[in-house]
C-alpha positions, 0 to 999 in steps of 0.5 A, a space after each residue: 197223138 197216136 200210139 206210134 210217135 215219131 222220135 226223130 227224122 233226119 235227112 243227111 245229104 252229103 256230096 262225095 268226091 265222086 260227085 255221087 249223092 248219097 242220101 241217108 234217112 234214119 227214123 226211129 219209132 218206138 225203138 224200131 229203126 227205119 232207114 233208107 240209103 240209095 241202095 237199101 231201105 230198112 223197115 224194122 228188121 227187114 231190108 229191101 234193095 232199092 233196085 228191087 222196089 218197083 213202086 211205093 205208095 201210101 194207102 189208107 185202110 180202115 180197121 175195127 174201132 175198139 169202142 164199136 167192138 166193145 159196144 157190139 159185145 155188150 149188145 150181144 151180152 144183153 141179148 143173151 141175157 134176155 134169151 136166158 131170162 126168157 127161157 128161165 121164166 117161160 114168159 117171152 113178153 117179160 124179156 122182150 124189151 131187154 132183147 130189143 135193147 140188145 138188138 138196138 145196141 148191136 145195130 148202134 155198134 154197126 153204125 158206129 163202125 160205119 161212121 167212125 172206123 179206125 184209120 191207119 196208113 200203110 206204106 206199100 212197097 211193090 216188089 217182084 214178090 208182090 206188095 209188102 206192107 212196110 210201115 203201118 201207122 195212124 200218123 199219115 205225115 210220118 208214113 208220107 215222110 218215109 215214102 218221100 225218103 224212099 222216093 228220094 233214094 230212087 232219084 239218087 240211085 237213078 242219078 248214080 246209074 246215069 253217072 256210072 253209064 257215062 
């Protein structure tokens, strides 16, 4: 799979005597704890009050493909070697094919990046301080599950507010 692996995802619903529903969500990924209660959502070492989160969404972002970066650097190396060889021999014609190969490899790296970028999914929290990237993972299902857990905490918090108003 990806670098980040989901160790476990537990949702516990329990009915309290006051008829309020508390939702506890705990996710542990590579030793980092992500949690959500009706009042607080914790991502890594940062906690957010549910009441201060205006919205939550999952975004897909593209990152550099490591293979494309390596191929790009290889192409630059070939091109640099062709330039050095041309200056040392004084004959540009001898290193022309090497320079053309370097340029073709660089162009190929750009095309590879366009066709096959690395995709990551980001859980974005909208707070009064702006948008915050709470969770970043290559596993879309994991990020979507964390989003659902925070949305469930929104629902539980709204129910609690209605019960306390009456």
